[in-house]
N, C-alpha and C positions, 0 to 999 in steps of 0.2 A: 775681306779681299788688303792686302798687303798694296799698299798706294807712299806714292814721294810727292810731296809740298817741296817747292820753289816759291822762293820771294827774295826781290832786286829792292828795295827800297829807297824811298826819295833822296835819303842822307848818302848817297849812291857808296855803302862803307866796306859791301860786298851783297854773296848768294847766302839766304841759309837754305840748309837743304835739312828736308826734316822726314822717316820711314817713320809710320804708322801702321797697324791694322784694325780696320773699321768698317763698317755694314753700312756705313755712310749716319748713321739716326743715333747710335753709341758709339762713341768710344770710346774701345777694345784694351787698347795698351800701344802708347809710342813705345817704340824701338829704338831708332838713332836718331842723330842730330852731326851735323856737322855747320860750319861756315868758315866761307873762303874770302879774304879780303881778294880788294880789287885792285890792281897795280897803278897807278898814279899815271900811266898811259891809258889805264880803263876808263879811269873814268875821265880824265880830259875829252875821247872819243865821245862819249853817252853826254856830256855837258855841251859841248859842240850839236850833237842830234838833239837836246832837248832843245837848245837857246834855235834851230830853226824849225822845229816842230811848232813852238810859239810863236814864232811869228806868218805860220800859217793860219788861214782862214778855215779851211778844210783842210785832211790828209791829202799828203801826197809823194810823189817821190825825189828823194834828195838824194845824192850820194852821200853823204857823212850820215845821214841813215840810215840808208842800206849797209855800210859796210860797219855802223857802230852795232847794227840787228848781227852780221856773221859772228862779227867779236862776242856777241852779249850770248845767242845762244850757244857757242862754242865753251864759254866759262859753265853755260848751264852742264853739259854735259858733261864736263870735265867730273863739276860737281856733285855730280848723280853718280858719276866711278870711286869717286872717293868715299861717299854714302856708302852706295852697296860693299866697298872694302869693307870698311870703319864696323857695317852690320854686317857679314860672313853673311851677303844671299846674294842669292846668284840673280839675274836679271829678269831669267821669267820666270821668277817667283812673280816679281810684282805686277801686276796686272794692271795700274797707270797711274801717271805721273800730272800734277797740277802744276801745271806752270802758269805761273802770273805772269812773268816777265817784268822790263821796267818802264814802270808812267812816266814818258818823255810831255805830253801834256794833256791833263784833265779837263774838256771843257765841253761838259753834260748841258747848258747855257747854251752853245750852239751845235748841241745833239751827236757830241761824237767826245770817246775817250779813246786814248793809242798808249796800248802798251805795248812795247817793240819787242819780239820772239821770236822765233820764226816754228811755230808747233810742228811743220811736218820734217823738218829739219832735223829737231830734236830727235822726233823719232826713231829716223832712220840711223842716226848716230847713237842711242842709248839703248835699241832694240827691243823699246816700251813705248807701249801707246799713251796716247798723250791730251789730256785735256789743256787749250789757252783759250785765251778771248771768253775770259770768265767775265768780265765787263759792259760785254757790247750788247749781248739782251735786253739787258736792264735797262743802258741810257736809249736803245735804240726805242723803248718800252714809254720813256717819259720819264725812269727812273732818274735819279743822279749817279747808279755806278759805284756808288760809296758810302759811308762801308760795308763790306762783302762776310767780314768775318766774325758778325752775330749770332752766326745761325751756328757757328762752332762753338761761340764762348758759349751759348746758353746746353749745347751737348757738353763740356764740361763742367757746367756749373746745379748740374742736374739732380748733385747730391746734396746742395750749400745752402744754408736758410737764404731768403726773398723779404726784401730787393737786395739786392746788391749791382753796380755798376762795373765795368773792366775798363781800363783807361789805360790806350794805348800809346805812349810817346815816340814819336818815330821821328821822321820828317815832317809832317802833317802830323797832329794829337788826335783821335778821335774816341768816343766812349760810346760803351753799349749800355743798357740798360735793360738788366731783367728782371721781372715780375713776377709778382704769382699769374696764375692761369696764362701762361705763354706767352707773353706782352712784353713784346719786344721791339726798343727801339734806340736807334743810333744816328751818329751823326760826328762829323767834324766841328772838333773844340775852337782848329787855330791851330797857325804856327805853334810845332814844341822844337824836337829840336833845329827846325832849319836855317830860324832866324839865327841862331847863336854860333852854329856851325857854320853860316857865312862869314858873319860880323866877326867870329878868332880867325879864321881864313883871309880876309879882305887884312886882318889890321895886322896878322902876326905869320902868317901861314902857318898853320893849324889847322888841324885836323876837325878838334873837336876843344869843348871846354872841362876838361878832363879832372872828374871827377864834381867838376863847380867850383872850384879854385879858382875862376876868376874872377868869377859873380859873386862869390864869398866876399870878395877884396873890393869888389865895386859898393856904390852907392847908389840907388835905385832915382833915376831923373823920372821926378813923377808931372812935369810937363806934357816930356818925349812918351811916356806909358801914356796918358791920356789923351793926347791926342792919338795916339792908336786905335788903344778902344775905342775910339768914335770912329766906327767904320759899318755901314750899315748893317753888316754879317752878323753879329754877334746879336745882336738884336732880333733880326728875321727867324719866325720858329720852325724846327725839324718836319721832315729831311732838308742834308744842305750838307755841300760839299763842298772841297777846296782844290787848289793845285796849290803847287807848295813855292810857287815865283809869283799869287797873289800879293803875298806883302813883299816887301822889298828890306833891306838894315838903313836904306839914306836918312829916316827921321833920326839916325841915332848919331848920325856923319857930325866931326867934333868932338865928342864925348873920347872919353879913353879908353882903350879896352874896356878895362876890370868893371868903369863906369855901365857901358854899353850892353858888358853879357851880362851885369846887375839888373839891365834893364829889360832886356829880350826876354827873359829868365820870370822877371816878374809880368813882364805879357804872356807865356805859356799857360804858369800857375794860374792869373787872374780870369784868362780865357775858359780855362779848367772851372774856376768858380761862377764865372757866368753860364757857363754852359748845364749845370745843375737846377736853375732855372726852370729847366727849357722841359726838368725829366718828370712825372704826373706824380711819384713822391722822390721824399730823399732818403737813397740809397746807405743801406747799414754798413757794406764796406765797402770801400772804393779799392778796387785789384789794381793793378799797374803791371804793364808787360811793353816789351821795348827798351833800347838803349836809353831812354829817359831813368828809369830805372832805376840807374846805378848811378848817378846826380844826384850828391843828399840834397845842395843848395837847392834845384827844383824842387824836390819832393818838402822839403821842408816853408820854402815859399806858399807850397798846394795846402799842404796843412794847416797853414797860419790865412791863409784867402777862401777856403773851403768847410773846417771845422771839424772834417775829417783827418783818418789816419793813413797816408794814403800806402798801403804794402805789396811790397814785391809779389807779383804771383808764384816768383818759386818756392814762399813759405807758406804756400797750400800744396806745394806737390808739383805744379805748375812746371815746365820750363820758359822762362819768359824772352829768350830769345828764339826759342824756336816757334813760339803760338802763331805768329804769322803762316810758316812754311807749313805749317800740321797742320792747319785752317786751310790750305789750298790744295792741301792728298785728299782732306775731309771733302771739300765740296766737289773735287773731282773725282770721285765717287759718285756722290747725292747726283752729279749732270751724267752722270753714266746711268743711271736708274732712272732718270728725269724727275728728280724733287726739286726743289726751289731753294735757293742759293741767296736771293731776297725776296725783302719783303715788306709792304707799307709803309709800316714803321722805322725802317732799316735807311729805303733808297728815296719811298714816295712812289716807287710803281705801284698801278693798281690794283691788281694781285699776286701773292705768292709765283715765284715763275723762275723756271729754269736758267741757265745758262751755260755758257760754253764751245769751244767747237774743238771736236776730235777728230787723231790724224792717227791713223792705224797705224803702228811699227810695219814694214815690210819683213818675211820670215821669222 
């Protein structure tokens, strides 16, 4: 069927919307993709909602969170309309929308994860059935609820020589190991772009370190880097996952903007290198998706510290911008069919598990 996937990452840069054709097993073909940026006011509302959620022991009512959810859902409906217009596809031809929503707090250690987004409202606004809350079942069953993309990575990689690893560099980094015999292992590696973005915004009001230029001009502070790497998360065996806000920019206070950017970029690179120690075999290729693949300084540091040459996923015909959105379209179809989207090797759940909540469009 035709399926739409929607993704809004922790970088708060905007919404990715992808249209694919799939049966939930083999990826038939990507059809269209659009990306839409958030306004500064949107990001401010989502940041306020995130701060409110992180202060809660359990999810609860909060006016700022409710307002942000309404806004977020409306923005996603607009992204669907733009995608359909670009593809020249009528909404009635689309079987389902996979709606990830916006993670405002990820607390599997407390038994919950919170993705903002009103699935019923989105179904009403678009006239298309919606599957959301794709992480909830996994966390309720004792899993980490992340990463979820590995099942889609495996589908994409079906014709590639194995073993390979797929590295997604978003606000948080995660890695998928695909080995022989359907071996699938995945976990969050650590902060990817998140700390760098927060650093340059705090220092100079910038959204991100364009092309890694600031990091390239700086010097890595080895003392700060070592202190940040001295965190129990990195020695813990997978499966494991992070909230973007589990790490802060505080350790780099007092550094120049260039040295701080260099240090945080090296931190991302070293956490990727450390992650490879937890894989059952050394991958022959490291395919990179997400915004970080556009940062040549980050890729150079990853190459230096891992001994692997990071390859942008686009070089083998994948769309590195669309990958996550496509994955949630794929998972929505699997959800409709009761097929698993998380696995013991990816989230730590006891057995392969489906997930998601279906909201039927009216009319």
